[in-house]
C-alpha positions in Angstrom: 22.4 16.3 2.5 24.6 13.1 1.9 23.2 12.0 5.5 19.7 11.3 4.0 21.0 9.2 1.2 23.1 6.9 3.7 19.8 6.8 6.0 18.0 5.1 3.4 19.2 1.2 3.5 17.4 -1.0 0.9 17.4 -4.5 0.0 20.8 -6.4 -0.1 23.0 -8.4 2.3 26.2 -6.1 1.9 23.6 -3.4 3.6 23.3 -3.1 7.2 20.1 -1.9 9.4 19.6 1.8 10.5 21.2 2.4 13.7 18.6 4.9 14.7 14.9 6.5 13.9 14.6 9.7 12.8 11.3 11.7 14.4 10.2 14.9 14.2 11.7 17.5 17.1 10.0 16.6 20.5 6.8 18.1 20.8 6.0 18.9 17.2 4.0 16.4 15.4 4.5 16.8 11.9 2.0 15.9 8.8 3.3 12.7 7.3 2.5 12.8 3.6 2.9 9.0 3.2 1.6 7.5 6.3 -2.2 7.2 5.3 -1.4 5.6 2.3 1.2 3.4 3.6 -1.4 2.3 6.7 -3.6 1.3 3.3 -1.6 -0.5 1.8 -0.1 -2.4 4.5 -3.5 -3.3 5.7 -4.8 -4.2 2.3 -1.6 -6.3 1.7 -1.4 -8.2 5.1 -4.8 -8.7 5.1 -4.8 -10.6 1.6 -1.8 -12.4 3.1 -4.1 -13.9 5.9 -6.7 -14.7 3.8 -4.5 -16.6 1.6 -3.0 -18.6 4.8 -6.6 -19.7 5.5 -7.7 -20.4 2.3 -8.9 -24.0 1.3 -6.4 -25.7 -1.1 -9.3 -26.8 -4.0 -10.4 -24.5 -6.6 -13.4 -23.1 -5.9 -15.3 -19.9 -6.0 -14.3 -18.8 -2.5 -10.7 -19.5 -3.2 -11.1 -17.4 -6.4 -12.4 -14.3 -4.1 -9.3 -14.9 -2.2 -6.7 -14.9 -5.2 -8.9 -11.7 -6.9 -8.2 -9.9 -3.6 -4.5 -10.4 -3.7 -4.6 -9.0 -7.1 -6.2 -5.9 -6.0 -4.3 -5.3 -2.9 -0.7 -5.6 -5.4 -2.7 -3.2 -7.7 -3.1 -1.1 -4.9 0.3 -1.5 -3.5 2.0 -0.7 -7.3 -0.3 2.0 -7.7 0.6 4.3 -4.8 4.2 3.5 -5.7 3.4 5.1 -8.7 1.9 8.1 -7.2 5.3 8.6 -5.2 7.3 8.3 -8.3 5.1 11.0 -10.0 4.4 13.5 -6.9 7.0 12.8 -4.5 10.2 11.8 -5.9 10.3 14.9 -8.0 10.0 17.3 -5.3 12.6 15.1 -3.1 15.0 15.4 -5.9 15.0 19.1 -6.2 15.9 19.0 -2.8 18.6 16.5 -2.3 19.3 15.0 -6.0 19.9 11.6 -5.9 17.8 10.6 -2.5 15.2 8.6 -4.3 17.2 6.6 -6.0 17.3 3.9 -3.4 13.2 4.0 -3.4 13.0 4.0 -6.8 15.2 1.0 -7.1 12.8 -0.9 -4.3 9.7 0.1 -7.1 11.1 -1.6 -9.7 12.1 -4.8 -8.0 8.6 -4.5 -6.2 7.1 -4.4 -9.7 8.7 -7.0 -11.0 7.6 -9.1 -7.7 3.9 -7.8 -8.5 4.1 -8.8 -12.2 5.0 -12.5 -11.6 2.5 -12.8 -8.7 -0.1 -11.5 -10.5 0.5 -13.9 -13.3 0.4 -17.1 -11.1 -2.5 -15.7 -9.3 -4.5 -15.5 -12.7 -3.5 -19.0 -13.8 -4.6 -20.5 -10.4 -8.0 -18.3 -10.7 -8.1 -20.4 -14.2 -8.3 -23.9 -12.6 -11.3 -25.6 -12.6 -13.5 -26.0 -9.1 -12.4 -29.0 -7.1 -8.7 -29.3 -8.7 -6.0 -29.7 -5.7 -3.7 -26.9 -5.4 -2.2 -27.5 -2.4 1.4 -27.5 -3.5 0.7 -24.1 -5.7 -0.6 -22.4 -2.5 2.2 -23.2 -0.2 4.5 -21.9 -2.6 2.2 -19.0 -3.5 1.7 -18.2 0.6 5.5 -18.2 0.9 6.0 -16.0 -2.0 3.1 -13.5 -1.0 4.4 -13.5 2.4 8.3 -12.3 1.2 6.6 -9.6 -1.2 4.1 -8.3 2.0 7.5 -8.1 3.9 9.1 -6.2 1.1 6.6 -3.9 0.9 6.2 -3.2 4.4 9.7 -2.6 5.2 10.4 -0.5 1.8 7.3 2.0 3.3 9.3 2.4 6.6 12.3 3.2 5.1 11.1 5.3 2.8 9.5 7.4 5.4 12.7 7.2 7.8 14.6 8.6 4.6 12.5 10.9 2.9 10.0 12.7 6.0 13.2 14.4 7.9 13.8 16.4 4.5 10.4 17.1 3.3 9.8 18.6 7.0 13.0 20.8 7.1 11.7 22.2 3.6 8.0 22.0 3.3 5.3 23.1 5.7 2.6 20.9 6.8 0.1 22.9 4.7 1.9 22.0 1.8 2.5 18.5 2.5 -1.4 17.9 2.9 -2.0 19.6 -0.1 0.5 17.6 -1.8 -1.3 14.4 -0.4 -4.5 15.8 -1.8 -3.2 15.8 -5.1 -1.8 12.3 -4.9 -5.4 10.8 -3.8 -7.0 12.8 -6.6 -4.8 11.2 -9.2 -5.7 7.5 -7.8 -7.0 5.5 -10.6 -10.5 5.7 -10.7 -11.2 2.1 -10.3 -9.2 2.0 -7.3 -10.7 4.9 -5.1 -13.1 3.4 -3.5 -10.9 0.8 -2.4 -7.8 3.2 -1.3 -10.8 5.0 1.0 -12.1 2.1 2.5 -8.5 0.8 3.4 -7.7 3.9 4.5 -10.7 4.3 6.9 -10.1 0.9 8.2 -6.7 1.4 9.1 -7.0 5.1 10.5 -8.0 5.8 14.2 -11.9 6.0 14.5 -12.1 9.6 15.4 -10.3 10.6 12.1 -12.6 8.3 9.8 -15.2 10.9 9.5 -13.2 13.7 7.7 -11.6 11.1 5.5 -15.0 9.7 4.0 -16.1 13.3 3.6 -13.0 14.1 1.9 -13.9 11.2 -0.5 -17.7 11.8 -1.5 -17.6 13.9 -4.6 -14.4 11.7 -5.8 -16.2 8.5 -6.6 -19.9 7.7 -7.6 -22.8 7.4 -5.4 -23.1 3.9 -5.6 -19.3 3.4 -4.4 -19.5 5.6 -2.1 -22.8 4.2 -0.4 -20.8 0.6 -0.7 -18.0 2.2 1.0 -20.4 3.6 4.2 -21.8 0.3 4.4 -18.3 -1.3 4.7 -17.5 0.9 7.3 -20.6 0.2 8.9 -19.9 -3.4 9.5 -18.6 -4.6 12.9 -16.3 -6.6 11.7 -14.9 -7.0 8.1 -13.6 -10.6 7.1 -10.4 -10.8 5.7 -11.3 -12.7 2.7 -13.8 -10.1 1.9 -11.4 -7.1 0.9 -12.8 -3.7 -0.2 -13.0 -4.1 -3.7 -15.2 -2.0 -6.3 -15.3 -1.7 -9.9 -16.3 1.6 -11.2 
């Protein structure tokens, strides 16, 4: 199993990039326990980055909404990382000790960056309307772009390192059950948000089953809001899927 550990390349100039991609055997499409959650995080974080890039530089209610959306995106990314730590890492460690140590390092570094970004977002949200924020916005946009890139690259490395081992030892049915348990364990205030970003990021044909799966996991009002959001032909990135329960 040592090859799996060597294949996981994490941040650092002394580490070279992977020379190959690890894929299932040709013709055997395996269930990826990470993919739906990772797509939701990627869509949420990158949409928030796009909204920050387009935002005006003067403090206003609209800008505070953009900042709030960015905080929710960070919260979602952190929640998914926590689910992985609690549900996936123990299983992977039981199959190959030490395999998750690089992913855990990424999670710690990501949490540090997330806390710093959220503190700055909250401070900017408290500025009075009309305050010029051009300089602060430029720095924030750059740092959020770096955070988005780190999260996206981490998720790709994680899947390439862990999926081959999971596919070797676990059936698709077992992995699907594991994903359901992870989704059931999502913090209540993020359940509708996660469901909406998952539904937005998957193929249209897969959306009905995904939405049906959360039907009884969120309050009726939140479920109705989710349906309304998915029925919109276009959803502006500056108006993220957010529902506080």
